[in-house]
PDB file of N, CA, C, O and CB in Angstrom:
ATOM      1  N   UNK A   1      -6.648  -4.545   3.157  1.00  0.00           N
ATOM      2  CA  UNK A   1      -5.613  -3.669   2.663  1.00  0.00           C
ATOM      3  C   UNK A   1      -5.509  -2.459   3.588  1.00  0.00           C
ATOM      4  O   UNK A   1      -6.510  -1.976   4.116  1.00  0.00           O
ATOM      5  CB  UNK A   1      -5.901  -3.238   1.205  1.00  0.00           C
ATOM      6  N   UNK A   2      -4.294  -1.987   3.770  1.00  0.00           N
ATOM      7  CA  UNK A   2      -4.021  -0.813   4.585  1.00  0.00           C
ATOM      8  C   UNK A   2      -3.738   0.367   3.662  1.00  0.00           C
ATOM      9  O   UNK A   2      -2.938   0.250   2.733  1.00  0.00           O
ATOM     10  CB  UNK A   2      -2.826  -1.065   5.554  1.00  0.00           C
ATOM     11  N   UNK A   3      -4.380   1.485   3.906  1.00  0.00           N
ATOM     12  CA  UNK A   3      -4.153   2.670   3.088  1.00  0.00           C
ATOM     13  C   UNK A   3      -3.057   3.507   3.731  1.00  0.00           C
ATOM     14  O   UNK A   3      -3.078   3.773   4.932  1.00  0.00           O
ATOM     15  CB  UNK A   3      -5.458   3.497   2.922  1.00  0.00           C
ATOM     16  N   UNK A   4      -2.102   3.914   2.904  1.00  0.00           N
ATOM     17  CA  UNK A   4      -1.035   4.790   3.379  1.00  0.00           C
ATOM     18  C   UNK A   4      -1.075   6.077   2.566  1.00  0.00           C
ATOM     19  O   UNK A   4      -1.464   6.084   1.399  1.00  0.00           O
ATOM     20  CB  UNK A   4       0.363   4.098   3.269  1.00  0.00           C
ATOM     21  N   UNK A   5      -0.664   7.163   3.211  1.00  0.00           N
ATOM     22  CA  UNK A   5      -0.606   8.463   2.554  1.00  0.00           C
ATOM     23  C   UNK A   5       0.737   9.114   2.874  1.00  0.00           C
ATOM     24  O   UNK A   5       1.410   8.737   3.833  1.00  0.00           O
ATOM     25  CB  UNK A   5      -1.791   9.375   3.004  1.00  0.00           C
ATOM     26  N   UNK A   6       1.105  10.067   2.079  1.00  0.00           N
ATOM     27  CA  UNK A   6       2.325  10.839   2.329  1.00  0.00           C
ATOM     28  C   UNK A   6       1.912  12.161   2.943  1.00  0.00           C
ATOM     29  O   UNK A   6       1.091  12.887   2.382  1.00  0.00           O
ATOM     30  CB  UNK A   6       3.158  11.059   1.014  1.00  0.00           C
ATOM     31  N   UNK A   7       2.481  12.471   4.092  1.00  0.00           N
ATOM     32  CA  UNK A   7       2.152  13.709   4.789  1.00  0.00           C
ATOM     33  C   UNK A   7       2.932  14.870   4.159  1.00  0.00           C
ATOM     34  O   UNK A   7       3.920  14.639   3.461  1.00  0.00           O
ATOM     35  CB  UNK A   7       2.471  13.588   6.312  1.00  0.00           C
ATOM     36  N   UNK A   8       2.502  16.106   4.395  1.00  0.00           N
ATOM     37  CA  UNK A   8       3.216  17.253   3.829  1.00  0.00           C
ATOM     38  C   UNK A   8       4.692  17.331   4.233  1.00  0.00           C
ATOM     39  O   UNK A   8       5.506  17.884   3.493  1.00  0.00           O
ATOM     40  CB  UNK A   8       2.528  18.518   4.244  1.00  0.00           C
ATOM     41  N   UNK A   9       5.039  16.782   5.396  1.00  0.00           N
ATOM     42  CA  UNK A   9       6.447  16.811   5.818  1.00  0.00           C
ATOM     43  C   UNK A   9       7.259  15.632   5.282  1.00  0.00           C
ATOM     44  O   UNK A   9       8.424  15.474   5.648  1.00  0.00           O
ATOM     45  CB  UNK A   9       6.526  16.825   7.330  1.00  0.00           C
ATOM     46  N   UNK A  10       6.664  14.800   4.417  1.00  0.00           N
ATOM     47  CA  UNK A  10       7.394  13.728   3.746  1.00  0.00           C
ATOM     48  C   UNK A  10       7.322  12.365   4.397  1.00  0.00           C
ATOM     49  O   UNK A  10       7.883  11.404   3.871  1.00  0.00           O
ATOM     50  CB  UNK A  10       8.788  14.105   3.638  1.00  0.00           C
ATOM     51  N   UNK A  11       6.643  12.255   5.536  1.00  0.00           N
ATOM     52  CA  UNK A  11       6.512  10.945   6.182  1.00  0.00           C
ATOM     53  C   UNK A  11       5.420  10.138   5.485  1.00  0.00           C
ATOM     54  O   UNK A  11       4.575  10.692   4.781  1.00  0.00           O
ATOM     55  CB  UNK A  11       6.192  11.100   7.698  1.00  0.00           C
ATOM     56  N   UNK A  12       5.451   8.843   5.689  1.00  0.00           N
ATOM     57  CA  UNK A  12       4.357   7.974   5.261  1.00  0.00           C
ATOM     58  C   UNK A  12       3.539   7.662   6.497  1.00  0.00           C
ATOM     59  O   UNK A  12       4.096   7.368   7.555  1.00  0.00           O
ATOM     60  CB  UNK A  12       4.880   6.659   4.564  1.00  0.00           C
ATOM     61  N   UNK A  13       2.222   7.722   6.373  1.00  0.00           N
ATOM     62  CA  UNK A  13       1.365   7.492   7.527  1.00  0.00           C
ATOM     63  C   UNK A  13       0.220   6.563   7.152  1.00  0.00           C
ATOM     64  O   UNK A  13      -0.234   6.532   6.008  1.00  0.00           O
ATOM     65  CB  UNK A  13       0.823   8.820   8.074  1.00  0.00           C
ATOM     66  N   UNK A  14      -0.226   5.821   8.128  1.00  0.00           N
ATOM     67  CA  UNK A  14      -1.367   4.939   7.973  1.00  0.00           C
ATOM     68  C   UNK A  14      -2.637   5.771   7.982  1.00  0.00           C
ATOM     69  O   UNK A  14      -2.806   6.632   8.845  1.00  0.00           O
ATOM     70  CB  UNK A  14      -1.398   3.866   9.085  1.00  0.00           C
ATOM     71  N   UNK A  15      -3.517   5.529   7.046  1.00  0.00           N
ATOM     72  CA  UNK A  15      -4.808   6.220   6.975  1.00  0.00           C
ATOM     73  C   UNK A  15      -5.892   5.201   7.300  1.00  0.00           C
ATOM     74  O   UNK A  15      -6.566   4.686   6.408  1.00  0.00           O
ATOM     75  CB  UNK A  15      -5.044   6.873   5.557  1.00  0.00           C
ATOM     76  N   UNK A  16      -6.051   4.919   8.592  1.00  0.00           N
ATOM     77  CA  UNK A  16      -6.976   3.877   9.036  1.00  0.00           C
ATOM     78  C   UNK A  16      -8.423   4.186   8.651  1.00  0.00           C
ATOM     79  O   UNK A  16      -9.185   3.274   8.330  1.00  0.00           O
ATOM     80  CB  UNK A  16      -6.873   3.700  10.541  1.00  0.00           C
ATOM     81  N   UNK A  17      -8.807   5.460   8.680  1.00  0.00           N
ATOM     82  CA  UNK A  17     -10.179   5.847   8.348  1.00  0.00           C
ATOM     83  C   UNK A  17     -10.409   5.926   6.841  1.00  0.00           C
ATOM     84  O   UNK A  17     -11.547   6.030   6.384  1.00  0.00           O
ATOM     85  CB  UNK A  17     -10.510   7.185   8.984  1.00  0.00           C
ATOM     86  N   UNK A  18      -9.314   5.875   6.068  1.00  0.00           N
ATOM     87  CA  UNK A  18      -9.377   5.971   4.604  1.00  0.00           C
ATOM     88  C   UNK A  18     -10.070   7.251   4.153  1.00  0.00           C
ATOM     89  O   UNK A  18     -10.848   7.249   3.199  1.00  0.00           O
ATOM     90  CB  UNK A  18     -10.105   4.760   4.024  1.00  0.00           C
ATOM     91  N   UNK A  19      -9.777   8.331   4.845  1.00  0.00           N
ATOM     92  CA  UNK A  19     -10.408   9.605   4.509  1.00  0.00           C
ATOM     93  C   UNK A  19      -9.418  10.750   4.314  1.00  0.00           C
ATOM     94  O   UNK A  19      -9.828  11.880   4.048  1.00  0.00           O
ATOM     95  CB  UNK A  19     -11.381   9.975   5.579  1.00  0.00           C
ATOM     96  N   UNK A  20      -8.141  10.478   4.441  1.00  0.00           N
ATOM     97  CA  UNK A  20      -7.141  11.536   4.279  1.00  0.00           C
ATOM     98  C   UNK A  20      -7.150  12.029   2.838  1.00  0.00           C
ATOM     99  O   UNK A  20      -7.335  11.256   1.898  1.00  0.00           O
ATOM    100  CB  UNK A  20      -5.726  11.029   4.673  1.00  0.00           C
ATOM    101  N   UNK A  21      -6.951  13.309   2.690  1.00  0.00           N
ATOM    102  CA  UNK A  21      -6.950  13.895   1.351  1.00  0.00           C
ATOM    103  C   UNK A  21      -5.695  13.542   0.585  1.00  0.00           C
ATOM    104  O   UNK A  21      -4.707  13.090   1.165  1.00  0.00           O
ATOM    105  CB  UNK A  21      -7.090  15.398   1.434  1.00  0.00           C
ATOM    106  N   UNK A  22      -5.735  13.745  -0.686  1.00  0.00           N
ATOM    107  CA  UNK A  22      -4.569  13.498  -1.523  1.00  0.00           C
ATOM    108  C   UNK A  22      -4.459  12.065  -1.987  1.00  0.00           C
ATOM    109  O   UNK A  22      -5.353  11.243  -1.792  1.00  0.00           O
ATOM    110  CB  UNK A  22      -3.334  13.871  -0.789  1.00  0.00           C
ATOM    111  N   UNK A  23      -3.326  11.800  -2.609  1.00  0.00           N
ATOM    112  CA  UNK A  23      -3.085  10.463  -3.148  1.00  0.00           C
ATOM    113  C   UNK A  23      -2.792   9.481  -2.041  1.00  0.00           C
ATOM    114  O   UNK A  23      -2.167   9.825  -1.037  1.00  0.00           O
ATOM    115  CB  UNK A  23      -1.934  10.482  -4.143  1.00  0.00           C
ATOM    116  N   UNK A  24      -3.239   8.276  -2.224  1.00  0.00           N
ATOM    117  CA  UNK A  24      -2.987   7.216  -1.262  1.00  0.00           C
ATOM    118  C   UNK A  24      -2.529   5.963  -1.981  1.00  0.00           C
ATOM    119  O   UNK A  24      -2.685   5.826  -3.194  1.00  0.00           O
ATOM    120  CB  UNK A  24      -4.237   6.929  -0.426  1.00  0.00           C
ATOM    121  N   UNK A  25      -1.971   5.069  -1.219  1.00  0.00           N
ATOM    122  CA  UNK A  25      -1.553   3.781  -1.746  1.00  0.00           C
ATOM    123  C   UNK A  25      -1.997   2.700  -0.791  1.00  0.00           C
ATOM    124  O   UNK A  25      -2.374   2.988   0.345  1.00  0.00           O
ATOM    125  CB  UNK A  25      -0.026   3.730  -1.964  1.00  0.00           C
ATOM    126  N   UNK A  26      -1.958   1.474  -1.233  1.00  0.00           N
ATOM    127  CA  UNK A  26      -2.426   0.367  -0.402  1.00  0.00           C
ATOM    128  C   UNK A  26      -1.321  -0.655  -0.204  1.00  0.00           C
ATOM    129  O   UNK A  26      -0.491  -0.890  -1.081  1.00  0.00           O
ATOM    130  CB  UNK A  26      -3.656  -0.298  -1.028  1.00  0.00           C
ATOM    131  N   UNK A  27      -1.340  -1.247   0.968  1.00  0.00           N
ATOM    132  CA  UNK A  27      -0.353  -2.249   1.358  1.00  0.00           C
ATOM    133  C   UNK A  27      -1.104  -3.403   2.016  1.00  0.00           C
ATOM    134  O   UNK A  27      -2.012  -3.185   2.819  1.00  0.00           O
ATOM    135  CB  UNK A  27       0.735  -1.645   2.327  1.00  0.00           C
ATOM    136  N   UNK A  28      -0.722  -4.629   1.670  1.00  0.00           N
ATOM    137  CA  UNK A  28      -1.368  -5.796   2.280  1.00  0.00           C
ATOM    138  C   UNK A  28      -1.182  -5.798   3.797  1.00  0.00           C
ATOM    139  O   UNK A  28      -0.256  -5.170   4.310  1.00  0.00           O
ATOM    140  CB  UNK A  28      -0.805  -7.095   1.678  1.00  0.00           C
ATOM    141  N   UNK A  29      -2.032  -6.483   4.493  1.00  0.00           N
ATOM    142  CA  UNK A  29      -1.954  -6.595   5.951  1.00  0.00           C
ATOM    143  C   UNK A  29      -0.927  -7.623   6.415  1.00  0.00           C
ATOM    144  O   UNK A  29      -0.679  -7.748   7.615  1.00  0.00           O
ATOM    145  CB  UNK A  29      -3.307  -6.954   6.508  1.00  0.00           C
ATOM    146  N   UNK A  30      -0.332  -8.351   5.490  1.00  0.00           N
ATOM    147  CA  UNK A  30       0.635  -9.388   5.835  1.00  0.00           C
ATOM    148  C   UNK A  30       2.005  -8.776   6.110  1.00  0.00           C
ATOM    149  O   UNK A  30       2.478  -7.934   5.347  1.00  0.00           O
ATOM    150  CB  UNK A  30       0.733 -10.427   4.709  1.00  0.00           C
ATOM    151  N   UNK A  31       2.639  -9.200   7.200  1.00  0.00           N
ATOM    152  CA  UNK A  31       3.932  -8.631   7.572  1.00  0.00           C
ATOM    153  C   UNK A  31       5.013  -8.906   6.528  1.00  0.00           C
ATOM    154  O   UNK A  31       5.965  -8.133   6.417  1.00  0.00           O
ATOM    155  CB  UNK A  31       4.370  -9.180   8.912  1.00  0.00           C
ATOM    156  N   UNK A  32       4.887  -9.980   5.768  1.00  0.00           N
ATOM    157  CA  UNK A  32       5.862 -10.266   4.710  1.00  0.00           C
ATOM    158  C   UNK A  32       5.851  -9.157   3.654  1.00  0.00           C
ATOM    159  O   UNK A  32       6.897  -8.817   3.100  1.00  0.00           O
ATOM    160  CB  UNK A  32       5.562 -11.636   4.051  1.00  0.00           C
ATOM    161  N   UNK A  33       4.696  -8.605   3.381  1.00  0.00           N
ATOM    162  CA  UNK A  33       4.586  -7.509   2.417  1.00  0.00           C
ATOM    163  C   UNK A  33       5.208  -6.234   2.977  1.00  0.00           C
ATOM    164  O   UNK A  33       5.769  -5.435   2.227  1.00  0.00           O
ATOM    165  CB  UNK A  33       3.114  -7.262   2.044  1.00  0.00           C
ATOM    166  N   UNK A  34       5.113  -6.038   4.293  1.00  0.00           N
ATOM    167  CA  UNK A  34       5.705  -4.859   4.935  1.00  0.00           C
ATOM    168  C   UNK A  34       7.214  -4.907   4.805  1.00  0.00           C
ATOM    169  O   UNK A  34       7.854  -3.893   4.525  1.00  0.00           O
ATOM    170  CB  UNK A  34       5.297  -4.774   6.423  1.00  0.00           C
ATOM    171  N   UNK A  35       7.787  -6.096   5.011  1.00  0.00           N
ATOM    172  CA  UNK A  35       9.238  -6.256   4.921  1.00  0.00           C
ATOM    173  C   UNK A  35       9.713  -5.940   3.507  1.00  0.00           C
ATOM    174  O   UNK A  35      10.709  -5.239   3.330  1.00  0.00           O
ATOM    175  CB  UNK A  35       9.658  -7.689   5.324  1.00  0.00           C
ATOM    176  N   UNK A  36       9.022  -6.441   2.521  1.00  0.00           N
ATOM    177  CA  UNK A  36       9.384  -6.178   1.126  1.00  0.00           C
ATOM    178  C   UNK A  36       9.242  -4.689   0.803  1.00  0.00           C
ATOM    179  O   UNK A  36      10.082  -4.125   0.102  1.00  0.00           O
ATOM    180  CB  UNK A  36       8.506  -7.016   0.171  1.00  0.00           C
ATOM    181  N   UNK A  37       8.202  -4.060   1.303  1.00  0.00           N
ATOM    182  CA  UNK A  37       7.982  -2.623   1.100  1.00  0.00           C
ATOM    183  C   UNK A  37       9.146  -1.826   1.701  1.00  0.00           C
ATOM    184  O   UNK A  37       9.638  -0.891   1.070  1.00  0.00           O
ATOM    185  CB  UNK A  37       6.631  -2.177   1.738  1.00  0.00           C
ATOM    186  N   UNK A  38       9.589  -2.181   2.901  1.00  0.00           N
ATOM    187  CA  UNK A  38      10.680  -1.468   3.569  1.00  0.00           C
ATOM    188  C   UNK A  38      12.008  -1.670   2.839  1.00  0.00           C
ATOM    189  O   UNK A  38      12.871  -0.793   2.876  1.00  0.00           O
ATOM    190  CB  UNK A  38      10.807  -1.935   5.023  1.00  0.00           C
ATOM    191  N   UNK A  39      12.177  -2.793   2.189  1.00  0.00           N
ATOM    192  CA  UNK A  39      13.429  -3.112   1.503  1.00  0.00           C
ATOM    193  C   UNK A  39      13.607  -2.296   0.220  1.00  0.00           C
ATOM    194  O   UNK A  39      14.737  -2.028  -0.188  1.00  0.00           O
ATOM    195  CB  UNK A  39      13.481  -4.599   1.180  1.00  0.00           C
ATOM    196  N   UNK A  40      12.533  -1.913  -0.401  1.00  0.00           N
ATOM    197  CA  UNK A  40      12.618  -1.170  -1.657  1.00  0.00           C
ATOM    198  C   UNK A  40      13.157   0.231  -1.422  1.00  0.00           C
ATOM    199  O   UNK A  40      13.245   0.701  -0.288  1.00  0.00           O
ATOM    200  CB  UNK A  40      11.246  -1.100  -2.333  1.00  0.00           C
ATOM    201  N   UNK A  41      13.514   0.882  -2.507  1.00  0.00           N
ATOM    202  CA  UNK A  41      13.972   2.257  -2.415  1.00  0.00           C
ATOM    203  C   UNK A  41      13.381   3.048  -3.577  1.00  0.00           C
ATOM    204  O   UNK A  41      12.897   2.476  -4.555  1.00  0.00           O
ATOM    205  CB  UNK A  41      15.526   2.332  -2.419  1.00  0.00           C
ATOM    206  N   UNK A  42      13.427   4.348  -3.456  1.00  0.00           N
ATOM    207  CA  UNK A  42      12.977   5.194  -4.549  1.00  0.00           C
ATOM    208  C   UNK A  42      11.509   5.554  -4.470  1.00  0.00           C
ATOM    209  O   UNK A  42      10.931   5.663  -3.389  1.00  0.00           O
ATOM    210  CB  UNK A  42      13.246   4.524  -5.841  1.00  0.00           C
ATOM    211  N   UNK A  43      10.927   5.733  -5.619  1.00  0.00           N
ATOM    212  CA  UNK A  43       9.573   6.249  -5.777  1.00  0.00           C
ATOM    213  C   UNK A  43       8.513   5.250  -5.318  1.00  0.00           C
ATOM    214  O   UNK A  43       8.606   4.054  -5.596  1.00  0.00           O
ATOM    215  CB  UNK A  43       9.330   6.623  -7.223  1.00  0.00           C
ATOM    216  N   UNK A  44       7.511   5.757  -4.616  1.00  0.00           N
ATOM    217  CA  UNK A  44       6.320   4.965  -4.318  1.00  0.00           C
ATOM    218  C   UNK A  44       5.343   5.340  -5.427  1.00  0.00           C
ATOM    219  O   UNK A  44       4.742   6.414  -5.400  1.00  0.00           O
ATOM    220  CB  UNK A  44       5.725   5.252  -2.838  1.00  0.00           C
ATOM    221  N   UNK A  45       5.192   4.455  -6.394  1.00  0.00           N
ATOM    222  CA  UNK A  45       4.428   4.783  -7.597  1.00  0.00           C
ATOM    223  C   UNK A  45       3.025   5.281  -7.318  1.00  0.00           C
ATOM    224  O   UNK A  45       2.593   6.271  -7.909  1.00  0.00           O
ATOM    225  CB  UNK A  45       4.350   3.592  -8.478  1.00  0.00           C
ATOM    226  N   UNK A  46       2.303   4.611  -6.427  1.00  0.00           N
ATOM    227  CA  UNK A  46       0.922   4.998  -6.181  1.00  0.00           C
ATOM    228  C   UNK A  46       0.816   6.401  -5.585  1.00  0.00           C
ATOM    229  O   UNK A  46      -0.193   7.081  -5.771  1.00  0.00           O
ATOM    230  CB  UNK A  46       0.261   3.995  -5.258  1.00  0.00           C
ATOM    231  N   UNK A  47       1.855   6.833  -4.870  1.00  0.00           N
ATOM    232  CA  UNK A  47       1.845   8.170  -4.274  1.00  0.00           C
ATOM    233  C   UNK A  47       2.522   9.197  -5.167  1.00  0.00           C
ATOM    234  O   UNK A  47       2.425  10.401  -4.930  1.00  0.00           O
ATOM    235  CB  UNK A  47       2.525   8.144  -2.920  1.00  0.00           C
ATOM    236  N   UNK A  48       3.208   8.713  -6.195  1.00  0.00           N
ATOM    237  CA  UNK A  48       3.976   9.570  -7.094  1.00  0.00           C
ATOM    238  C   UNK A  48       4.937  10.459  -6.316  1.00  0.00           C
ATOM    239  O   UNK A  48       5.076  11.651  -6.591  1.00  0.00           O
ATOM    240  CB  UNK A  48       3.039  10.427  -7.945  1.00  0.00           C
ATOM    241  N   UNK A  49       5.591   9.850  -5.343  1.00  0.00           N
ATOM    242  CA  UNK A  49       6.511  10.594  -4.484  1.00  0.00           C
ATOM    243  C   UNK A  49       7.649   9.687  -4.033  1.00  0.00           C
ATOM    244  O   UNK A  49       7.456   8.481  -3.876  1.00  0.00           O
ATOM    245  CB  UNK A  49       5.771  11.179  -3.261  1.00  0.00           C
ATOM    246  N   UNK A  50       8.833  10.258  -3.823  1.00  0.00           N
ATOM    247  CA  UNK A  50       9.944   9.457  -3.320  1.00  0.00           C
ATOM    248  C   UNK A  50       9.775   9.155  -1.833  1.00  0.00           C
ATOM    249  O   UNK A  50       9.214   9.951  -1.081  1.00  0.00           O
ATOM    250  CB  UNK A  50      11.272  10.176  -3.565  1.00  0.00           C
ATOM    251  N   UNK A  51      10.268   7.999  -1.432  1.00  0.00           N
ATOM    252  CA  UNK A  51      10.276   7.620  -0.017  1.00  0.00           C
ATOM    253  C   UNK A  51      11.474   6.707   0.184  1.00  0.00           C
ATOM    254  O   UNK A  51      11.487   5.570  -0.288  1.00  0.00           O
ATOM    255  CB  UNK A  51       8.925   6.913   0.418  1.00  0.00           C
ATOM    256  N   UNK A  52      12.477   7.209   0.887  1.00  0.00           N
ATOM    257  CA  UNK A  52      13.678   6.400   1.075  1.00  0.00           C
ATOM    258  C   UNK A  52      13.424   5.270   2.070  1.00  0.00           C
ATOM    259  O   UNK A  52      12.345   5.172   2.655  1.00  0.00           O
ATOM    260  CB  UNK A  52      14.844   7.276   1.554  1.00  0.00           C
ATOM    261  N   UNK A  53      14.422   4.432   2.249  1.00  0.00           N
ATOM    262  CA  UNK A  53      14.262   3.255   3.105  1.00  0.00           C
ATOM    263  C   UNK A  53      13.970   3.620   4.554  1.00  0.00           C
ATOM    264  O   UNK A  53      13.226   2.910   5.231  1.00  0.00           O
ATOM    265  CB  UNK A  53      15.504   2.400   3.041  1.00  0.00           C
ATOM    266  N   UNK A  54      14.543   4.712   5.037  1.00  0.00           N
ATOM    267  CA  UNK A  54      14.303   5.120   6.427  1.00  0.00           C
ATOM    268  C   UNK A  54      12.837   5.486   6.640  1.00  0.00           C
ATOM    269  O   UNK A  54      12.255   5.139   7.668  1.00  0.00           O
ATOM    270  CB  UNK A  54      15.205   6.312   6.804  1.00  0.00           C
ATOM    271  N   UNK A  55      12.243   6.177   5.685  1.00  0.00           N
ATOM    272  CA  UNK A  55      10.828   6.559   5.779  1.00  0.00           C
ATOM    273  C   UNK A  55       9.954   5.319   5.725  1.00  0.00           C
ATOM    274  O   UNK A  55       9.000   5.192   6.493  1.00  0.00           O
ATOM    275  CB  UNK A  55      10.442   7.538   4.643  1.00  0.00           C
ATOM    276  N   UNK A  56      10.274   4.410   4.828  1.00  0.00           N
ATOM    277  CA  UNK A  56       9.509   3.160   4.709  1.00  0.00           C
ATOM    278  C   UNK A  56       9.636   2.317   5.976  1.00  0.00           C
ATOM    279  O   UNK A  56       8.655   1.748   6.455  1.00  0.00           O
ATOM    280  CB  UNK A  56       9.986   2.351   3.487  1.00  0.00           C
ATOM    281  N   UNK A  57      10.850   2.242   6.510  1.00  0.00           N
ATOM    282  CA  UNK A  57      11.081   1.454   7.723  1.00  0.00           C
ATOM    283  C   UNK A  57      10.309   2.018   8.909  1.00  0.00           C
ATOM    284  O   UNK A  57       9.804   1.261   9.738  1.00  0.00           O
ATOM    285  CB  UNK A  57      12.574   1.407   8.048  1.00  0.00           C
ATOM    286  N   UNK A  58      10.216   3.343   8.994  1.00  0.00           N
ATOM    287  CA  UNK A  58       9.460   3.971  10.079  1.00  0.00           C
ATOM    288  C   UNK A  58       7.990   3.570  10.004  1.00  0.00           C
ATOM    289  O   UNK A  58       7.371   3.301  11.033  1.00  0.00           O
ATOM    290  CB  UNK A  58       9.600   5.506  10.021  1.00  0.00           C
ATOM    291  N   UNK A  59       7.431   3.528   8.806  1.00  0.00           N
ATOM    292  CA  UNK A  59       6.032   3.109   8.646  1.00  0.00           C
ATOM    293  C   UNK A  59       5.872   1.644   9.035  1.00  0.00           C
ATOM    294  O   UNK A  59       4.911   1.289   9.718  1.00  0.00           O
ATOM    295  CB  UNK A  59       5.556   3.331   7.191  1.00  0.00           C
ATOM    296  N   UNK A  60       6.788   0.799   8.613  1.00  0.00           N
ATOM    297  CA  UNK A  60       6.714  -0.629   8.936  1.00  0.00           C
ATOM    298  C   UNK A  60       6.810  -0.839  10.447  1.00  0.00           C
ATOM    299  O   UNK A  60       6.106  -1.684  10.999  1.00  0.00           O
ATOM    300  CB  UNK A  60       7.836  -1.410   8.214  1.00  0.00           C
ATOM    301  N   UNK A  61       7.666  -0.084  11.111  1.00  0.00           N
ATOM    302  CA  UNK A  61       7.778  -0.172  12.566  1.00  0.00           C
ATOM    303  C   UNK A  61       6.452   0.194  13.226  1.00  0.00           C
ATOM    304  O   UNK A  61       6.015  -0.471  14.165  1.00  0.00           O
ATOM    305  CB  UNK A  61       8.903   0.749  13.080  1.00  0.00           C
ATOM    306  N   UNK A  62       5.817   1.252  12.732  1.00  0.00           N
ATOM    307  CA  UNK A  62       4.509   1.654  13.267  1.00  0.00           C
ATOM    308  C   UNK A  62       3.475   0.550  13.053  1.00  0.00           C
ATOM    309  O   UNK A  62       2.692   0.253  13.956  1.00  0.00           O
ATOM    310  CB  UNK A  62       4.030   2.966  12.603  1.00  0.00           C
ATOM    311  N   UNK A  63       3.467  -0.053  11.881  1.00  0.00           N
ATOM    312  CA  UNK A  63       2.516  -1.127  11.579  1.00  0.00           C
ATOM    313  C   UNK A  63       2.751  -2.336  12.483  1.00  0.00           C
ATOM    314  O   UNK A  63       1.797  -2.949  12.962  1.00  0.00           O
ATOM    315  CB  UNK A  63       2.627  -1.543  10.101  1.00  0.00           C
ATOM    316  N   UNK A  64       4.014  -2.677  12.715  1.00  0.00           N
ATOM    317  CA  UNK A  64       4.332  -3.803  13.583  1.00  0.00           C
ATOM    318  C   UNK A  64       3.888  -3.549  15.013  1.00  0.00           C
ATOM    319  O   UNK A  64       3.374  -4.450  15.675  1.00  0.00           O
ATOM    320  CB  UNK A  64       5.820  -4.092  13.548  1.00  0.00           C
ATOM    321  N   UNK A  65       4.082  -2.332  15.493  1.00  0.00           N
ATOM    322  CA  UNK A  65       3.629  -1.978  16.858  1.00  0.00           C
ATOM    323  C   UNK A  65       2.118  -2.084  16.968  1.00  0.00           C
ATOM    324  O   UNK A  65       1.597  -2.589  17.963  1.00  0.00           O
ATOM    325  CB  UNK A  65       4.080  -0.545  17.234  1.00  0.00           C
ATOM    326  N   UNK A  66       1.416  -1.612  15.954  1.00  0.00           N
ATOM    327  CA  UNK A  66      -0.047  -1.700  15.970  1.00  0.00           C
ATOM    328  C   UNK A  66      -0.509  -3.149  15.935  1.00  0.00           C
ATOM    329  O   UNK A  66      -1.482  -3.515  16.594  1.00  0.00           O
ATOM    330  CB  UNK A  66      -0.643  -0.933  14.786  1.00  0.00           C
ATOM    331  N   UNK A  67       0.197  -3.975  15.160  1.00  0.00           N
ATOM    332  CA  UNK A  67      -0.171  -5.381  15.058  1.00  0.00           C
ATOM    333  C   UNK A  67       0.023  -6.107  16.387  1.00  0.00           C
ATOM    334  O   UNK A  67      -0.708  -7.046  16.700  1.00  0.00           O
ATOM    335  CB  UNK A  67       0.647  -6.060  13.967  1.00  0.00           C
ATOM    336  N   UNK A  68       1.011  -5.669  17.164  1.00  0.00           N
ATOM    337  CA  UNK A  68       1.275  -6.278  18.454  1.00  0.00           C
ATOM    338  C   UNK A  68       0.406  -5.680  19.549  1.00  0.00           C
ATOM    339  O   UNK A  68       0.441  -6.142  20.690  1.00  0.00           O
ATOM    340  CB  UNK A  68       2.734  -6.124  18.812  1.00  0.00           C
ATOM    341  N   UNK A  69      -0.376  -4.656  19.215  1.00  0.00           N
ATOM    342  CA  UNK A  69      -1.270  -4.037  20.181  1.00  0.00           C
ATOM    343  C   UNK A  69      -0.620  -3.008  21.060  1.00  0.00           C
ATOM    344  O   UNK A  69      -1.158  -2.658  22.110  1.00  0.00           O
ATOM    345  CB  UNK A  69      -1.866  -5.066  21.026  1.00  0.00           C
ATOM    346  N   UNK A  70       0.547  -2.508  20.645  1.00  0.00           N
ATOM    347  CA  UNK A  70       1.248  -1.517  21.453  1.00  0.00           C
ATOM    348  C   UNK A  70       0.799  -0.101  21.173  1.00  0.00           C
ATOM    349  O   UNK A  70       1.051   0.796  21.977  1.00  0.00           O
ATOM    350  CB  UNK A  70       2.717  -1.623  21.226  1.00  0.00           C
ATOM    351  N   UNK A  71       0.142   0.119  20.054  1.00  0.00           N
ATOM    352  CA  UNK A  71      -0.244   1.497  19.727  1.00  0.00           C
ATOM    353  C   UNK A  71      -1.725   1.589  19.461  1.00  0.00           C
ATOM    354  O   UNK A  71      -2.234   2.671  19.169  1.00  0.00           O
ATOM    355  CB  UNK A  71       0.533   2.008  18.517  1.00  0.00           C
TER     356      UNK A  71
END
């Protein structure tokens, strides 16, 4: 599972060390789950915060780059 957190500026970020403060949420490592996550809109329940599709898509793009070894 991948831990994600919401940064103070409203972005979603990967918490690879699983040590970031505050609320976090988890996402499967499977790319199919990333696509479904990006497609949703509104509140991210585990973070108790809104995250629109653009914010979600940015996180998915980062995850895809990491999976391909680009980052």
